[in-house]
LUMKE-869748 format. One record per residue (C-alpha): residue number from 1; residue in one letter; chain; x, y, z. Coordinates in Angstrom, 1 decimal, padded with zeros to 4 digits. Layout:
N
+-----+------+-------+--------+--------+--------+
|  nr | rest | kette |   east |  north |     up |
+-----+------+-------+--------+--------+--------+
| NUM |    a |     A |      X |      Y |      Z |
...
+-----+------+-------+--------+--------+--------+
***
This chain:
290
+-----+------+-------+--------+--------+--------+
|  nr | rest | kette |   east |  north |     up |
+-----+------+-------+--------+--------+--------+
|   1 |    x |     A |  000.7 | -004.5 | -023.4 |
|   2 |    x |     A |  001.0 | -007.0 | -026.3 |
|   3 |    x |     A |  004.7 | -007.0 | -025.9 |
|   4 |    x |     A |  004.6 | -008.3 | -022.3 |
|   5 |    x |     A |  006.1 | -011.7 | -021.9 |
|   6 |    x |     A |  007.0 | -011.9 | -018.2 |
|   7 |    x |     A |  005.7 | -010.2 | -015.1 |
|   8 |    x |     A |  007.6 | -010.8 | -011.9 |
|   9 |    x |     A |  006.2 | -010.2 | -008.4 |
|  10 |    x |     A |  008.7 | -010.1 | -005.5 |
|  11 |    x |     A |  007.0 | -010.8 | -002.2 |
|  12 |    x |     A |  004.3 | -013.4 | -001.8 |
|  13 |    x |     A |  002.3 | -011.9 |  001.0 |
|  14 |    x |     A | -001.4 | -011.1 |  000.8 |
|  15 |    x |     A | -001.0 | -008.2 | -001.7 |
|  16 |    x |     A |  001.9 | -009.6 | -003.7 |
|  17 |    x |     A |  000.1 | -013.0 | -004.2 |
|  18 |    x |     A | -003.2 | -011.3 | -004.9 |
|  19 |    x |     A | -001.6 | -009.1 | -007.6 |
|  20 |    x |     A |  000.0 | -012.3 | -009.0 |
|  21 |    x |     A | -003.4 | -014.0 | -009.1 |
|  22 |    x |     A | -005.1 | -011.0 | -010.7 |
|  23 |    x |     A | -002.3 | -010.8 | -013.4 |
|  24 |    x |     A | -002.7 | -014.5 | -014.2 |
|  25 |    x |     A | -006.4 | -013.8 | -014.9 |
|  26 |    x |     A | -005.8 | -010.6 | -016.8 |
|  27 |    x |     A | -002.8 | -011.7 | -018.8 |
|  28 |    x |     A | -003.4 | -015.4 | -019.6 |
|  29 |    x |     A | -000.6 | -015.5 | -022.2 |
|  30 |    x |     A |  002.0 | -013.8 | -020.0 |
|  31 |    x |     A |  004.3 | -015.7 | -017.6 |
|  32 |    x |     A |  003.7 | -014.5 | -014.0 |
|  33 |    x |     A |  006.6 | -015.4 | -011.9 |
|  34 |    x |     A |  006.6 | -015.0 | -008.1 |
|  35 |    x |     A |  009.4 | -015.1 | -005.5 |
|  36 |    x |     A |  009.6 | -015.0 | -001.7 |
|  37 |    x |     A |  012.8 | -015.2 |  000.3 |
|  38 |    x |     A |  011.1 | -017.7 |  002.6 |
|  39 |    x |     A |  011.2 | -021.3 |  001.4 |
|  40 |    x |     A |  008.0 | -022.1 |  003.3 |
|  41 |    x |     A |  006.2 | -019.3 |  001.5 |
|  42 |    x |     A |  007.5 | -020.4 | -001.9 |
|  43 |    x |     A |  006.2 | -023.9 | -001.2 |
|  44 |    x |     A |  002.8 | -022.6 | -000.2 |
|  45 |    x |     A |  002.7 | -020.3 | -003.2 |
|  46 |    x |     A |  003.3 | -023.3 | -005.5 |
|  47 |    x |     A |  000.7 | -025.4 | -003.8 |
|  48 |    x |     A | -001.9 | -022.6 | -004.0 |
|  49 |    x |     A | -000.9 | -021.8 | -007.6 |
|  50 |    x |     A | -000.8 | -018.1 | -007.1 |
|  51 |    x |     A |  001.7 | -017.6 | -010.0 |
|  52 |    x |     A |  002.5 | -019.4 | -013.2 |
|  53 |    x |     A |  006.0 | -020.1 | -011.8 |
|  54 |    x |     A |  007.6 | -019.6 | -008.4 |
|  55 |    x |     A |  011.3 | -018.9 | -008.7 |
|  56 |    x |     A |  013.9 | -020.3 | -006.3 |
|  57 |    x |     A |  016.1 | -017.3 | -006.5 |
|  58 |    x |     A |  015.7 | -013.5 | -007.0 |
|  59 |    x |     A |  017.9 | -013.6 | -010.1 |
|  60 |    x |     A |  015.7 | -016.3 | -011.7 |
|  61 |    x |     A |  012.6 | -014.3 | -010.9 |
|  62 |    x |     A |  013.7 | -011.0 | -012.4 |
|  63 |    x |     A |  015.7 | -012.3 | -015.4 |
|  64 |    x |     A |  014.0 | -011.3 | -018.7 |
|  65 |    x |     A |  011.1 | -009.7 | -016.9 |
|  66 |    x |     A |  009.2 | -006.9 | -018.6 |
|  67 |    x |     A |  007.6 | -005.6 | -015.4 |
|  68 |    x |     A |  008.9 | -006.2 | -011.8 |
|  69 |    x |     A |  006.6 | -005.5 | -008.9 |
|  70 |    x |     A |  008.0 | -005.2 | -005.4 |
|  71 |    x |     A |  005.5 | -006.3 | -002.7 |
|  72 |    x |     A |  008.0 | -006.5 |  000.2 |
|  73 |    x |     A |  008.4 | -004.2 |  003.2 |
|  74 |    x |     A |  009.5 | -000.8 |  002.1 |
|  75 |    x |     A |  012.9 | -000.7 |  003.8 |
|  76 |    x |     A |  014.0 | -003.8 |  001.9 |
|  77 |    x |     A |  013.9 | -001.9 | -001.3 |
|  78 |    x |     A |  017.4 | -000.4 | -001.4 |
|  79 |    x |     A |  019.0 | -003.8 | -000.8 |
|  80 |    x |     A |  016.7 | -005.7 | -003.2 |
|  81 |    x |     A |  017.1 | -002.9 | -005.9 |
|  82 |    x |     A |  020.9 | -003.4 | -005.7 |
|  83 |    x |     A |  020.6 | -007.2 | -005.8 |
|  84 |    x |     A |  018.5 | -007.3 | -009.0 |
|  85 |    x |     A |  020.3 | -004.5 | -010.8 |
|  86 |    x |     A |  022.8 | -006.7 | -012.6 |
|  87 |    x |     A |  020.1 | -009.0 | -013.9 |
|  88 |    x |     A |  017.4 | -006.6 | -015.1 |
|  89 |    x |     A |  017.1 | -005.8 | -018.8 |
|  90 |    x |     A |  017.1 | -002.1 | -019.8 |
|  91 |    x |     A |  013.6 | -002.2 | -021.2 |
|  92 |    x |     A |  012.1 | -003.5 | -017.9 |
|  93 |    x |     A |  009.7 | -001.3 | -015.9 |
|  94 |    x |     A |  010.1 | -001.5 | -012.1 |
|  95 |    x |     A |  007.4 | -000.6 | -009.6 |
|  96 |    x |     A |  006.4 | -001.3 | -006.1 |
|  97 |    x |     A |  003.2 | -001.4 | -004.0 |
|  98 |    x |     A |  004.5 |  000.3 | -000.9 |
|  99 |    x |     A |  002.4 |  002.8 |  001.1 |
| 100 |    x |     A |  005.1 |  005.5 |  001.0 |
| 101 |    x |     A |  006.7 |  006.8 | -002.2 |
| 102 |    x |     A |  009.3 |  009.5 | -001.7 |
| 103 |    x |     A |  012.0 |  007.3 | -000.3 |
| 104 |    x |     A |  011.3 |  004.6 | -002.9 |
| 105 |    x |     A |  011.8 |  007.1 | -005.7 |
| 106 |    x |     A |  015.1 |  008.3 | -004.1 |
| 107 |    x |     A |  016.4 |  004.7 | -003.8 |
| 108 |    x |     A |  015.4 |  003.9 | -007.4 |
| 109 |    x |     A |  017.1 |  007.0 | -008.7 |
| 110 |    x |     A |  020.3 |  006.3 | -006.8 |
| 111 |    x |     A |  020.5 |  002.6 | -007.8 |
| 112 |    x |     A |  019.0 |  002.4 | -011.3 |
| 113 |    x |     A |  019.9 |  005.9 | -012.4 |
| 114 |    x |     A |  018.1 |  006.6 | -015.7 |
| 115 |    x |     A |  019.0 |  003.2 | -017.2 |
| 116 |    x |     A |  015.9 |  001.4 | -015.9 |
| 117 |    x |     A |  012.5 |  002.9 | -015.7 |
| 118 |    x |     A |  010.9 |  003.1 | -012.2 |
| 119 |    x |     A |  007.3 |  004.3 | -011.4 |
| 120 |    x |     A |  005.8 |  004.2 | -007.9 |
| 121 |    x |     A |  002.5 |  002.3 | -007.5 |
| 122 |    x |     A |  000.1 |  002.2 | -004.5 |
| 123 |    x |     A | -003.0 |  000.0 | -005.0 |
| 124 |    x |     A | -005.3 |  001.0 | -002.2 |
| 125 |    x |     A | -006.4 | -002.5 | -001.3 |
| 126 |    x |     A | -005.7 | -004.9 |  001.6 |
| 127 |    x |     A | -007.0 | -006.6 |  004.7 |
| 128 |    x |     A | -006.0 | -007.3 |  008.3 |
| 129 |    x |     A | -005.3 | -010.8 |  007.1 |
| 130 |    x |     A | -001.7 | -011.5 |  006.0 |
| 131 |    x |     A |  000.1 | -014.1 |  004.0 |
| 132 |    x |     A | -000.3 | -016.0 |  000.8 |
| 133 |    x |     A | -003.1 | -018.1 |  002.2 |
| 134 |    x |     A | -005.5 | -015.2 |  002.0 |
| 135 |    x |     A | -004.6 | -014.1 | -001.5 |
| 136 |    x |     A | -007.6 | -013.3 | -003.8 |
| 137 |    x |     A | -007.7 | -012.5 | -007.5 |
| 138 |    x |     A | -010.4 | -009.9 | -006.9 |
| 139 |    x |     A | -008.7 | -008.0 | -004.1 |
| 140 |    x |     A | -007.9 | -005.1 | -006.5 |
| 141 |    x |     A | -011.3 | -005.0 | -008.2 |
| 142 |    x |     A | -012.6 | -001.4 | -008.0 |
| 143 |    x |     A | -009.7 | -000.2 | -005.9 |
| 144 |    x |     A | -007.9 |  003.1 | -006.5 |
| 145 |    x |     A | -004.3 |  002.8 | -007.6 |
| 146 |    x |     A | -002.0 |  005.8 | -007.2 |
| 147 |    x |     A |  001.0 |  006.0 | -009.6 |
| 148 |    x |     A |  003.7 |  008.4 | -008.6 |
| 149 |    x |     A |  006.0 |  010.2 | -011.0 |
| 150 |    x |     A |  008.8 |  012.8 | -011.0 |
| 151 |    x |     A |  010.1 |  015.0 | -013.8 |
| 152 |    x |     A |  012.5 |  012.2 | -014.8 |
| 153 |    x |     A |  009.9 |  009.5 | -014.9 |
| 154 |    x |     A |  009.8 |  007.7 | -018.3 |
| 155 |    x |     A |  006.4 |  008.4 | -019.8 |
| 156 |    x |     A |  006.2 |  005.1 | -021.7 |
| 157 |    x |     A |  006.7 |  003.3 | -018.3 |
| 158 |    x |     A |  003.9 |  005.4 | -016.8 |
| 159 |    x |     A |  001.5 |  004.6 | -019.7 |
| 160 |    x |     A |  002.3 |  000.9 | -019.4 |
| 161 |    x |     A |  001.5 |  000.8 | -015.7 |
| 162 |    x |     A | -001.7 |  002.7 | -016.2 |
| 163 |    x |     A | -002.8 |  000.0 | -018.6 |
| 164 |    x |     A | -001.5 | -002.8 | -016.3 |
| 165 |    x |     A | -003.3 | -001.7 | -013.2 |
| 166 |    x |     A | -006.4 | -000.9 | -015.2 |
| 167 |    x |     A | -006.5 | -004.4 | -016.5 |
| 168 |    x |     A | -006.4 | -005.7 | -012.9 |
| 169 |    x |     A | -009.5 | -003.7 | -012.2 |
| 170 |    x |     A | -008.1 | -000.5 | -010.6 |
| 171 |    x |     A | -009.0 |  003.1 | -011.1 |
| 172 |    x |     A | -005.6 |  004.8 | -011.7 |
| 173 |    x |     A | -004.6 |  008.3 | -010.5 |
| 174 |    x |     A | -001.3 |  010.0 | -011.0 |
| 175 |    x |     A |  000.5 |  012.4 | -008.6 |
| 176 |    x |     A |  004.0 |  013.3 | -007.3 |
| 177 |    x |     A |  005.5 |  011.1 | -004.5 |
| 178 |    x |     A |  005.5 |  014.2 | -002.3 |
| 179 |    x |     A |  001.8 |  014.7 | -002.6 |
| 180 |    x |     A |  001.1 |  011.0 | -002.2 |
| 181 |    x |     A |  003.0 |  010.8 |  001.1 |
| 182 |    x |     A |  001.4 |  014.0 |  002.4 |
| 183 |    x |     A | -002.1 |  012.7 |  001.6 |
| 184 |    x |     A | -001.7 |  009.2 |  002.9 |
| 185 |    x |     A |  000.3 |  010.3 |  005.9 |
| 186 |    x |     A | -002.9 |  012.0 |  007.1 |
| 187 |    x |     A | -005.7 |  009.6 |  005.8 |
| 188 |    x |     A | -003.9 |  006.3 |  006.2 |
| 189 |    x |     A | -000.8 |  006.4 |  008.4 |
| 190 |    x |     A | -002.3 |  008.7 |  011.0 |
| 191 |    x |     A | -005.4 |  006.5 |  011.5 |
| 192 |    x |     A | -003.1 |  003.5 |  012.2 |
| 193 |    x |     A | -001.2 |  005.5 |  014.7 |
| 194 |    x |     A | -004.4 |  006.7 |  016.4 |
| 195 |    x |     A | -005.8 |  003.1 |  016.4 |
| 196 |    x |     A | -002.7 |  001.7 |  018.0 |
| 197 |    x |     A | -002.7 |  004.5 |  020.6 |
| 198 |    x |     A | -006.3 |  003.9 |  021.4 |
| 199 |    x |     A | -005.8 |  000.2 |  022.0 |
| 200 |    x |     A | -002.6 |  000.9 |  024.1 |
| 201 |    x |     A | -004.5 |  003.5 |  026.1 |
| 202 |    x |     A | -006.7 |  000.8 |  027.5 |
| 203 |    x |     A | -005.7 | -002.0 |  029.8 |
| 204 |    x |     A | -006.0 | -005.6 |  028.8 |
| 205 |    x |     A | -008.5 | -006.4 |  031.5 |
| 206 |    x |     A | -011.1 | -004.0 |  030.2 |
| 207 |    x |     A | -010.7 | -004.7 |  026.4 |
| 208 |    x |     A | -013.0 | -007.9 |  026.6 |
| 209 |    x |     A | -015.9 | -005.5 |  027.3 |
| 210 |    x |     A | -015.3 | -003.6 |  024.0 |
| 211 |    x |     A | -018.3 | -003.3 |  021.7 |
| 212 |    x |     A | -018.6 | -002.9 |  018.0 |
| 213 |    x |     A | -017.8 |  000.8 |  018.0 |
| 214 |    x |     A | -014.4 |  000.1 |  019.7 |
| 215 |    x |     A | -013.7 | -002.8 |  017.3 |
| 216 |    x |     A | -014.5 | -000.7 |  014.3 |
| 217 |    x |     A | -012.4 |  002.2 |  015.5 |
| 218 |    x |     A | -009.4 |  000.1 |  016.3 |
| 219 |    x |     A | -009.6 | -002.3 |  013.3 |
| 220 |    x |     A | -006.5 | -001.1 |  011.5 |
| 221 |    x |     A | -004.4 | -001.6 |  014.6 |
| 222 |    x |     A | -004.5 | -005.3 |  013.6 |
| 223 |    x |     A | -002.1 | -004.6 |  010.7 |
| 224 |    x |     A |  001.4 | -006.3 |  010.8 |
| 225 |    x |     A |  003.7 | -004.3 |  013.0 |
| 226 |    x |     A |  006.8 | -004.8 |  010.8 |
| 227 |    x |     A |  005.0 | -003.4 |  007.7 |
| 228 |    x |     A |  003.7 | -000.4 |  009.6 |
| 229 |    x |     A |  007.0 |  000.3 |  011.2 |
| 230 |    x |     A |  008.5 |  000.7 |  007.8 |
| 231 |    x |     A |  005.6 |  002.9 |  006.7 |
| 232 |    x |     A |  006.0 |  005.3 |  009.6 |
| 233 |    x |     A |  009.8 |  005.5 |  009.3 |
| 234 |    x |     A |  009.7 |  006.3 |  005.6 |
| 235 |    x |     A |  007.1 |  009.1 |  006.0 |
| 236 |    x |     A |  008.2 |  010.7 |  009.3 |
| 237 |    x |     A |  007.5 |  014.3 |  008.5 |
| 238 |    x |     A |  003.9 |  013.8 |  007.4 |
| 239 |    x |     A |  003.2 |  011.4 |  010.3 |
| 240 |    x |     A |  004.5 |  013.8 |  012.9 |
| 241 |    x |     A |  002.5 |  016.7 |  011.3 |
| 242 |    x |     A | -000.6 |  014.5 |  011.5 |
| 243 |    x |     A |  000.0 |  013.5 |  015.1 |
| 244 |    x |     A |  000.4 |  017.2 |  016.0 |
| 245 |    x |     A | -002.9 |  018.1 |  014.3 |
| 246 |    x |     A | -004.6 |  015.2 |  016.0 |
| 247 |    x |     A | -003.3 |  016.2 |  019.4 |
| 248 |    x |     A | -004.5 |  019.8 |  018.7 |
| 249 |    x |     A | -008.0 |  018.5 |  018.0 |
| 250 |    x |     A | -008.0 |  016.2 |  021.1 |
| 251 |    x |     A | -006.9 |  019.2 |  023.2 |
| 252 |    x |     A | -009.9 |  021.2 |  021.9 |
| 253 |    x |     A | -012.3 |  018.4 |  023.0 |
| 254 |    x |     A | -010.4 |  018.0 |  026.3 |
| 255 |    x |     A | -010.7 |  021.7 |  027.1 |
| 256 |    x |     A | -014.4 |  021.7 |  026.2 |
| 257 |    x |     A | -015.1 |  018.7 |  028.5 |
| 258 |    x |     A | -013.0 |  020.2 |  031.4 |
| 259 |    x |     A | -014.9 |  023.5 |  031.1 |
| 260 |    x |     A | -018.3 |  021.6 |  030.8 |
| 261 |    x |     A | -018.8 |  023.6 |  027.6 |
| 262 |    x |     A | -021.8 |  021.8 |  026.1 |
| 263 |    x |     A | -022.1 |  024.0 |  023.1 |
| 264 |    x |     A | -018.4 |  023.6 |  022.1 |
| 265 |    x |     A | -018.5 |  019.8 |  022.6 |
| 266 |    x |     A | -021.6 |  019.5 |  020.4 |
| 267 |    x |     A | -020.0 |  021.8 |  017.8 |
| 268 |    x |     A | -016.9 |  019.7 |  017.5 |
| 269 |    x |     A | -018.8 |  016.5 |  017.3 |
| 270 |    x |     A | -021.2 |  017.8 |  014.8 |
| 271 |    x |     A | -018.4 |  019.3 |  012.7 |
| 272 |    x |     A | -016.8 |  015.8 |  012.5 |
| 273 |    x |     A | -020.1 |  014.1 |  011.8 |
| 274 |    x |     A | -020.9 |  016.5 |  008.9 |
| 275 |    x |     A | -017.5 |  016.2 |  007.3 |
| 276 |    x |     A | -017.7 |  012.4 |  007.5 |
| 277 |    x |     A | -021.2 |  012.4 |  006.0 |
| 278 |    x |     A | -019.9 |  014.4 |  003.0 |
| 279 |    x |     A | -017.0 |  012.0 |  002.6 |
| 280 |    x |     A | -019.3 |  009.0 |  002.6 |
| 281 |    x |     A | -021.6 |  010.7 |  000.1 |
| 282 |    x |     A | -018.7 |  011.3 | -002.2 |
| 283 |    x |     A | -017.5 |  007.7 | -001.9 |
| 284 |    x |     A | -021.0 |  006.5 | -002.7 |
| 285 |    x |     A | -021.2 |  008.7 | -005.8 |
| 286 |    x |     A | -017.8 |  007.4 | -007.0 |
| 287 |    x |     A | -019.0 |  003.9 | -006.3 |
| 288 |    x |     A | -016.2 |  003.2 | -003.9 |
| 289 |    x |     A | -018.8 |  002.1 | -001.3 |
| 290 |    x |     A | -021.8 | -000.1 | -001.9 |
+-----+------+-------+--------+--------+--------+
***
């Protein structure tokens, strides 16, 4: 970590700008350079001082960087990887903060080969808010951060990123990109699909009557549509499997209701309640909830 001179963050949305702010605090002697392809966002980022420097070009941002973090929509990666390839030094470590990992590893392998180290990162932090205006230097404090590796992952790069995310306040876990996408396809991507479907299943004229339960259940549907489109399209198999499992559970409840099967309805609801209580207890024990 002492050898770090420059950290570059590409993408100055909520997460990218928050990472930049956290890096400024954690690494006061390191240049933190940010970049956004939108001129207006670059101007805001400078005004809000979310980085030590806001570059005017992608080349300027990545040149001489020791760590490059992509915080842009996932399907921009192959184009951006290709654009930065000529300007990245061989000792650089490249990562991203996308919510799917298998495709990112494939693109990195195809474009960087084994010349430049790539490790996937997924800090589990965020908000329904979006944009540089809502960036916070404590957004990552106490968050889990998943690092993904393959048999060809450079271990020195993995060790560096473990330390990097740890210094930003994260609890770091390591797994394969396949396992990551399977897990988060079910516990993150499926809930967003379900929340969107729940909102769309209700007409606009009755939504004003919604109470806190509906608001809590549908909260994640407020996420940016373009970001979530990328997530679903880069993890299709796991999302489809999750949808099929959810449909199967809905059918169980539908059948029980249609048959007026009170015992089955109560069993299914109690099963869910018990499983959730165990989940909450585990989160409290791990101090993920307060």
